[in-house]
C-alpha positions in Angstrom: 2.3 -17.9 -29.8 2.3 -21.2 -27.8 3.7 -21.2 -24.3 7.0 -22.9 -23.9 6.9 -26.7 -23.0 8.6 -26.0 -19.6 5.9 -23.6 -18.7 3.2 -26.1 -19.7 4.8 -28.8 -17.6 5.1 -26.5 -14.6 1.6 -25.2 -15.0 0.2 -28.8 -15.1 2.2 -29.6 -12.0 0.9 -26.6 -10.2 -2.7 -27.5 -11.1 -2.3 -31.0 -9.9 -0.6 -29.9 -6.7 -3.4 -27.5 -5.9 -6.0 -30.1 -6.7 -4.2 -32.7 -4.4 -4.0 -30.1 -1.7 -7.7 -29.4 -1.9 -7.2 -25.7 -2.8 -10.1 -24.3 -4.9 -11.0 -20.7 -5.8 -12.7 -19.0 -2.8 -15.8 -16.8 -3.3 -18.7 -15.4 -1.4 -18.7 -15.2 2.4 -15.9 -17.5 3.5 -15.5 -19.0 7.0 -12.4 -17.1 7.9 -12.0 -14.0 10.1 -12.9 -10.4 9.2 -15.9 -8.8 7.6 -16.7 -7.1 4.3 -18.9 -4.0 3.8 -19.8 -2.3 0.5 -19.3 1.4 1.2 -20.3 2.8 -2.3 -21.7 0.8 -5.2 -20.2 3.3 -7.5 -18.0 6.4 -7.2 -17.9 6.8 -11.0 -14.1 6.2 -11.2 -12.2 2.9 -10.9 -9.7 3.1 -8.1 -6.5 2.3 -10.0 -4.5 4.5 -7.6 -5.3 5.4 -4.0 -3.7 7.6 -1.3 -5.0 8.5 2.2 -4.2 12.0 3.3 -4.1 13.4 6.8 -7.6 15.0 6.5 -8.9 11.4 6.3 -9.8 11.8 2.7 -8.7 9.3 0.0 -7.5 10.6 -3.3 -8.4 8.2 -6.1 -7.6 8.3 -9.8 -7.7 6.2 -12.9 -6.6 7.3 -16.4 -7.9 9.8 -18.9 -7.5 7.8 -22.2 -10.3 5.3 -22.0 -13.2 7.7 -22.7 -15.8 9.0 -20.3 -16.1 7.9 -16.7 -19.3 7.6 -14.8 -18.7 10.8 -12.7 -19.4 14.2 -14.2 -17.2 17.2 -13.6 -19.0 19.9 -11.5 -20.8 23.0 -12.9 -20.8 21.8 -16.5 -17.0 21.9 -16.7 -15.2 20.0 -19.4 -11.5 19.1 -20.0 -10.4 20.3 -23.4 -7.1 18.7 -24.3 -6.1 18.4 -28.0 -3.3 15.9 -27.1 -5.8 13.5 -25.5 -6.0 10.4 -27.8 -9.5 9.2 -27.0 -11.7 12.1 -26.0 -10.3 15.6 -26.5 -13.4 17.2 -25.0 -14.3 15.3 -21.8 -16.9 16.4 -19.3 -16.3 13.5 -16.9 -13.9 13.1 -14.0 -11.0 10.7 -13.8 -10.2 11.4 -10.2 -12.3 11.5 -7.0 -11.9 12.4 -3.4 -13.5 10.0 -0.9 -14.4 11.4 2.5 -14.0 8.5 5.0 -16.0 10.0 7.8 -19.1 11.0 5.8 -18.8 8.1 3.2 -19.2 10.6 0.4 -17.1 11.5 -2.7 -16.7 14.4 -5.1 -15.1 14.7 -8.5 -11.6 16.0 -9.1 -10.0 17.2 -12.3 -6.8 15.9 -13.8 -5.7 17.3 -17.2 -3.2 14.9 -18.6 -3.0 11.2 -18.5 -2.3 9.6 -15.1 -2.4 6.0 -16.4 -0.1 3.6 -14.4 1.7 6.3 -12.5 3.3 6.7 -9.0 3.3 9.0 -6.1 4.5 10.1 -2.6 3.3 12.4 0.1 5.5 15.4 0.7 6.5 16.4 4.2 3.7 19.1 4.2 1.1 16.5 3.5 0.6 17.2 -0.2 0.2 14.2 -2.5 2.8 14.5 -5.2 1.9 12.2 -8.2 4.4 11.7 -10.9 4.2 10.5 -14.5 1.6 8.6 -16.5 1.2 8.1 -20.2 1.2 10.1 -23.5 0.9 13.8 -22.5 1.4 12.9 -18.9 4.7 11.0 -19.1 6.9 13.7 -17.5 4.3 15.7 -15.5 3.9 16.2 -11.8 0.5 16.8 -10.2 -0.1 18.0 -6.6 -3.2 17.5 -4.4 -3.2 19.2 -1.1 -5.1 18.0 2.0 -8.0 20.5 2.1 -11.6 20.6 3.1 -13.2 20.3 -0.4 -14.5 23.0 -2.6 -12.4 26.0 -1.9 -9.3 25.6 0.4 -8.3 27.8 3.2 -6.4 30.1 0.9 -9.4 30.8 -1.3 -8.1 28.6 -4.1 -9.6 25.5 -5.7 -9.2 22.3 -3.7 -8.2 20.3 -6.7 -5.2 19.0 -8.6 -2.5 21.4 -9.7 -0.3 20.2 -12.6 3.3 21.1 -13.7 4.2 20.2 -17.2 7.5 18.4 -18.0 8.8 18.5 -14.5 10.6 15.2 -14.7 13.8 14.2 -16.5 12.4 11.0 -18.1 9.1 9.4 -19.0 7.7 7.7 -15.9 5.1 5.1 -16.8 5.0 2.0 -14.4 7.7 3.7 -12.2 8.0 3.4 -8.4 8.4 6.3 -5.9 10.0 6.2 -2.4 10.1 9.1 0.0 13.6 9.8 1.3 14.9 11.1 4.6 15.1 14.6 3.2 11.5 14.5 2.1 12.2 14.2 -1.6 10.8 11.5 -3.8 13.2 8.9 -5.4 11.6 7.9 -8.7 12.9 4.8 -10.4 12.2 2.8 -13.6 9.2 2.7 -15.8 8.8 1.3 -19.3 12.1 1.5 -21.2 13.6 3.7 -18.4 16.6 2.1 -16.7 17.3 5.0 -14.5 16.2 7.0 -11.5 15.7 10.7 -10.5 14.6 12.9 -7.7 11.7 15.3 -7.2 11.7 18.1 -6.3 14.9 19.0 -8.0 17.5 20.4 -5.6 19.5 22.2 -8.2 20.7 22.0 -11.8 22.8 18.9 -11.0 19.5 17.1 -10.1 18.0 17.8 -13.6 19.1 14.6 -15.3 18.1 10.9 -14.9 20.8 8.7 -13.4 21.5 5.3 -15.1 20.8 2.1 -13.1 22.2 -0.9 -14.9 20.3 -3.3 -12.5 17.1 -2.5 -14.4 18.7 -3.5 -17.7 19.9 -6.7 -16.2 16.5 -7.7 -14.8 14.5 -7.0 -17.9 13.2 -10.0 -19.9 11.0 -10.4 -23.0 7.9 -9.8 -20.9 9.7 -7.0 -19.0 8.7 -8.3 -15.5 10.7 -5.6 -13.7 8.3 -2.7 -13.9 7.0 -1.1 -10.7 10.1 -2.4 -8.8 9.7 -2.9 -5.1 11.6 -0.2 -3.2 12.1 0.1 0.6 14.2 2.5 2.6 16.6 0.5 4.7 17.5 1.4 8.3 21.0 2.4 7.1 19.6 5.0 4.7 20.2 3.0 1.5 17.4 1.8 -0.8 16.5 -1.9 -1.2 15.4 -2.3 -4.8 13.8 -5.6 -6.0 13.1 -6.2 -9.7 12.0 -9.4 -11.3 13.6 -12.0 -9.0 16.5 -10.4 -7.2 17.5 -7.2 -5.4 20.3 -4.8 -4.7 21.0 -2.2 -2.0 21.6 1.2 -3.6 23.4 4.1 -2.0 21.5 6.8 -4.0 23.7 9.6 -2.7 26.8 8.1 -4.4 25.0 6.2 -7.2 26.6 3.0 -6.0 25.3 -0.5 -5.5 26.7 -1.5 -2.1 25.1 -5.0 -1.9 23.7 -7.6 -4.2 21.2 -10.0 -2.8 20.8 -13.7 -3.9 18.1 -14.5 -6.5 14.8 -15.4 -4.9 14.5 -19.2 -5.1 13.0 -20.6 -8.3 13.9 -17.5 -10.3 10.3 -16.8 -11.3 9.3 -13.1 -11.8 7.6 -11.1 -9.0 7.2 -7.7 -10.6 4.8 -6.3 -13.2 3.3 -7.8 -15.3 3.9 -11.0 -13.2 2.8 -8.9 -10.3 3.6 -10.1 -6.8 3.8 -7.7 -3.9 6.2 -6.7 -1.1 6.4 -5.1 2.3 9.1 -4.0 4.6 8.1 -5.8 7.8 7.4 -3.8 10.9 10.5 -2.2 12.5 11.2 -2.8 16.2 12.1 0.1 18.5 15.6 1.4 17.7 15.9 -1.3 15.0 19.1 -3.1 14.3 17.7 -5.3 11.6 15.1 -5.0 8.8 13.2 -7.7 6.9 11.5 -7.7 3.5 8.7 -10.0 2.4 7.8 -10.7 -1.2 4.7 -12.8 -2.0 3.1 -14.1 -5.1 3.8 -13.4 -8.7 3.6 -15.6 -11.8 5.8 -18.2 -13.5 8.1 -17.0 -16.3 6.2 -17.0 -19.6 2.8 -16.5 -18.0 2.2 -13.1 -19.4 2.7 -14.2 -23.0 0.6 -17.3 -22.4 -2.4 -15.2 -21.4 -2.5 -13.8 -25.0 -3.5 -17.3 -26.0 -6.1 -17.4 -23.2 -3.9 -19.9 -21.3 -3.9 -18.9 -17.6 -1.3 -20.7 -15.5 -1.6 -20.9 -11.7 0.1 -18.0 -10.0 3.0 -18.5 -7.6 2.1 -19.8 -4.1 5.4 -18.9 -2.5 6.7 -15.9 -0.4 10.3 -15.1 0.1 11.5 -13.4 3.4 14.9 -12.0 3.8 16.8 -10.0 6.5 18.3 -7.4 4.3 20.7 -6.2 7.1 22.3 -9.6 7.7 26.0 -10.1 6.9 25.0 -13.1 4.7 21.4 -12.6 3.8 19.4 -15.5 2.5 15.8 -16.0 1.4 13.5 -18.1 3.5 10.7 -19.6 1.4 7.1 -19.9 2.8 3.9 -21.1 1.2 0.6 -19.2 1.1 -2.7 -21.2 1.4 -3.3 -20.5 -2.3 -1.5 -19.0 -5.3 -1.9 -15.2 -5.9 -0.9 -12.7 -8.5 -1.8 -9.0 -8.4 -2.4 -9.1 -4.6 -1.8 -6.1 -2.4 0.0 -6.3 0.9 -1.1 -4.0 3.7 0.6 -3.6 7.1 -2.1 -3.6 9.8 -1.8 -1.2 12.7 -1.4 -3.8 15.4 2.1 -4.4 14.1 1.5 -8.1 14.1 -0.3 -8.8 10.8 0.0 -8.2 7.1 -3.1 -8.5 5.0 -2.6 -10.0 1.5 -5.7 -9.0 -0.4 -7.1 -8.6 -4.0 -5.8 -10.3 -7.1 -6.1 -13.6 -8.9 -5.1 -17.2 -8.6 -3.9 -17.5 -12.1 -2.7 -15.4 -15.1 -0.9 -12.1 -14.8 -1.6 -8.3 -14.8 -2.9 -7.1 -18.1 -6.0 -6.9 -20.2 -8.2 -10.0 -19.8 -5.1 -11.7 -18.4 -6.5 -13.6 -15.4 -9.4 -16.1 -15.0 -9.8 -17.0 -11.4 -10.2 -14.1 -8.8 -8.7 -14.5 -5.3 -11.8 -13.5 -3.3 -10.4 -14.4 0.2 -7.7 -12.3 1.8 -4.9 -14.1 3.7 -3.4 -12.9 7.0 0.3 -13.2 7.5 1.7 -13.0 11.0 5.4 -12.5 10.8 6.1 -13.2 14.5 4.4 -16.6 14.5 6.4 -19.7 14.1 7.1 -20.9 10.5 4.2 -23.0 9.3 1.7 -21.1 11.5 1.9 -17.7 9.8 -0.9 -17.7 7.2 -4.6 -17.8 7.8 -7.3 -17.4 5.1 -9.9 -14.7 5.9 -13.6 -14.2 5.0 -14.1 -13.7 1.3 -15.7 -10.9 -0.7 -18.0 -11.6 -3.6 -16.5 -8.8 -5.8 -13.6 -9.7 -8.1 -10.6 -7.4 -7.6 -8.3 -8.1 -10.5 -6.1 -5.9 -12.7 -6.1 -2.2 -11.6 -7.5 -2.8 -8.1 -5.9 -1.3 -5.0 -6.1 -1.3 -1.2 -5.0 1.1 1.6 -5.1 1.2 5.4 -7.6 3.7 7.0 -7.1 5.4 10.4 -9.9 3.3 11.9 -8.1 0.1 11.1 -10.2 -1.0 8.1 -8.6 -1.7 4.7 -10.3 0.3 1.9 -10.5 -1.7 -1.3 -11.5 -0.4 -4.8 -10.9 -0.7 -8.5 -10.6 -3.6 -10.9 -10.7 -3.0 -14.6 -9.2 -5.8 -16.6 -10.4 -4.1 -19.9 -8.9 -1.5 -22.1 -12.0 0.7 -21.6 -14.7 0.7 -19.0 -16.8 -2.3 -19.7 -19.9 -3.2 -17.7 -21.7 -5.8 -19.9 -21.1 -9.0 -21.7 -17.8 -9.7 -19.9 -17.0 -12.1 -17.1 -15.5 -9.5 -14.8 -17.0 -6.0 -15.4 -15.2 -2.8 -14.6 -15.6 -2.1 -10.8 -16.5 1.4 -9.6 -17.3 0.3 -6.1 -15.5 0.8 -2.8 -15.5 -1.9 0.0 -14.0 -2.0 3.4 -12.4 -5.2 4.9 -12.6 -5.1 8.7 -10.0 -7.5 10.2 -10.9 -9.7 13.1 -9.6 -7.1 15.6 -12.5 -4.9 14.7 -15.1 -7.6 15.6 -17.6 -6.4 18.3 -16.4 -9.3 20.5 -13.2 -7.2 21.0 -14.9 -3.9 21.8 -14.3 -4.3 25.6 -10.6 -4.6 25.0 -10.2 -1.9 22.3 -8.2 1.1 23.4 -9.6 4.5 22.7 -7.1 7.4 22.6 -8.6 10.4 24.4 -5.6 12.8 24.3 -4.7 13.8 21.7 -8.1 13.6 20.3 -8.5 11.5 17.1 -10.8 14.1 15.7 -8.3 16.9 16.3 -5.5 18.2 14.1 -2.3 16.4 13.7 0.1 16.6 16.6 3.6 18.1 15.7 6.5 16.1 17.0 10.3 16.1 16.6 12.7 13.3 16.1 13.6 11.6 19.4 10.9 13.6 21.3 8.8 12.0 23.9 5.0 11.9 23.3 2.3 11.2 25.8 -0.9 9.3 24.8 -3.9 9.0 27.1 -6.3 6.2 26.4 -9.1 4.2 27.9 -10.0 0.5 27.7 -13.6 -0.2 28.5 -13.1 -3.6 30.3 -10.4 -2.4 32.6 -11.0 -0.7 36.0 -7.4 -0.4 37.2 -6.0 0.6 40.6 -2.7 1.6 39.2 -0.5 0.1 36.6 3.2 0.3 37.5 5.2 2.7 35.3 7.6 0.0 34.2 4.8 -2.4 33.2 3.1 -5.2 35.1 -0.5 -6.1 35.4 -2.0 -3.5 37.7 -5.7 -3.8 38.6 -8.5 -5.3 36.5 -6.2 -7.8 34.6 -7.8 -7.1 31.2 -5.1 -4.8 29.9 -2.7 -6.8 27.7 0.8 -5.9 26.6 0.5 -2.3 25.4 2.4 -1.3 22.3 2.3 1.8 20.1 2.7 1.7 16.4 3.3 4.5 13.8 2.2 3.9 10.2 3.0 5.8 7.1 -0.1 5.7 4.7 0.7 4.2 1.4 0.3 5.2 -2.3 -1.1 2.0 -3.7 -1.3 1.0 -7.3 -0.5 -2.2 -9.3 0.0 -4.4 -6.3 2.6 -2.3 -4.5 1.9 0.0 -1.5 4.7 2.6 -2.0 6.1 4.4 1.0 4.3 2.0 3.4 6.1 1.8 6.7 5.3 0.6 10.2 7.4 1.3 13.3 6.8 0.0 16.8 7.7 2.9 19.1 9.6 2.6 22.3 7.1 2.6 25.2 8.8 4.0 28.2 5.9 3.2 30.6 2.2 2.8 30.9 0.5 4.3 34.0 -3.0 3.9 35.3 -4.7 7.3 35.9 -6.7 8.0 39.0 -10.2 9.4 38.6 -9.0 12.3 40.8 -6.9 13.3 37.9 -10.0 13.7 35.7 -9.8 10.4 34.0 -12.5 7.7 34.3 -12.1 4.0 35.2 -10.0 2.2 32.7 -7.8 5.2 31.8 -4.1 5.0 31.1 -1.2 7.1 30.0 1.6 5.8 27.8 4.9 7.7 27.2 6.5 6.8 23.9 9.7 8.0 22.1 9.4 9.1 18.5 11.9 7.6 16.0 15.3 9.1 16.4 16.0 10.0 12.8 14.4 10.7 9.4 16.1 7.5 8.1 13.8 5.5 10.3 10.7 7.7 9.6 11.0 10.2 6.7 9.3 13.6 7.5 5.6 13.8 7.1 2.3 12.6 8.4 1.8 9.3 10.2 -1.0 7.5 12.0 -0.2 6.5 15.6 -2.1 3.6 17.3 -2.3 2.2 20.8 -2.5 -1.6 20.7 -3.8 -3.7 23.6 -2.5 -7.2 22.9 -3.3 -7.4 19.2 -6.3 -5.0 19.2 -5.5 -1.5 17.9 -7.2 1.8 18.8 -8.4 4.2 16.2 -5.3 6.1 15.1 -4.3 9.8 15.6 -2.4 11.8 13.1 1.1 13.0 14.0 3.4 15.2 11.9 7.1 14.5 12.4 9.9 16.8 11.2 
């Protein structure tokens, strides 16, 4: 099938525009900020899906229907599943647990197919993964945060699976954790509806129709993995294809329809852009959503003819709480499709990472990797918000993912643009490696200004907090030897302590260019006080008192990472559990 003339014209115009602007594919070690480190050359499984748990271990999984992986199950175990379409007897793992602290990994066992699925973390810290393909369409799988091997209850520290726990097939669906801790699960292929998990009662058992998903479907679909964000009013912002609605899920009522994103080109799978809810200020009265990248309409079908049109170079930003909301259009330094957007812990930057500069999501559907991340700084003036960063030399295309770690690095893995694992005679082989991107704030030149939280201990268990409760954080900054910092602010002694802020970050479930449940709140800092050495603290020691979010609408119950930020430089985080 030939691409439509309009798309050919637009594609040519984009190519010429990029050439005139001097934009070329980046690769290797670019001149921008940040640093790349390969952590593991191979974990045996391609990281299609990733989730960080509060034990600082990352749960990674792929799919079961492509044949054997490169990671064997332990103790000679094999998965025997007569419904498996490719390998009914399979002695390899399709999931792994990565231990951040020790830089090690171990195999995990999933029984049914997790291909292109979704997930949330329950309030107790358990990863709840939903759906998949074939025999996994309606299944729910749970993975607790445990120490590896046997857990504290003497059971196996591995996946537990519940058959047919969902009301509809969930393949390419999106999850969003709600203020009551349940998961809102929406969409998927040929699923124009939503449901909740766990089920509260019999009335919860059925899927609920959402006509918006019918209205946004096109011949290429382009509304799969919709972008969902919990608004500060408790309703759900849902973006599909090129526009959005605000859904009151309690009444099954659309309470607001947002304008179409300028240009009308699709932003959701397979024309995969990405989206974030921008950091929320203390006691927020407004919320903003950013949508970046994607592909021109018709791009997906054109890739079947090996025609790869440039991806979209634009972002749309909208205040979803405004009385008359409107999209503000911004331009990235280069086009991007299949990128991931990760909120960084300083509350001032969004990393746009992974993906391609042309094509779409799909098998062999992109030609030019986007090797260099881009930093977006939402509080900078328009025109000064984007900055290209140092490039990796590993292509991260279809089925790559990225998540934030507690030490401030971004963990990157995956990339398998082939229907099976393929390591030879292809331009972009299946990637089994893990990398870490360290943003500029982790550069050694910033060490003297980097806060270090001393109480609670970053190595200790999560701190339990209540909504609206005050929390005290003690921290040190190496370059500061204060006399005393006034409780209401001010410079104090030493002069090296910048504006102190405290952020609270919900770790994301990332797959297919969308970090589900990602959320960053700037907490209200009541005061920062310099501690005297007579109180047992050394030079450069401080204490900050912060107020936890007031309600579960702002921060759904569960585990979060809390960071102290000196200027733009964050500490290592500590885990808190809010309920």
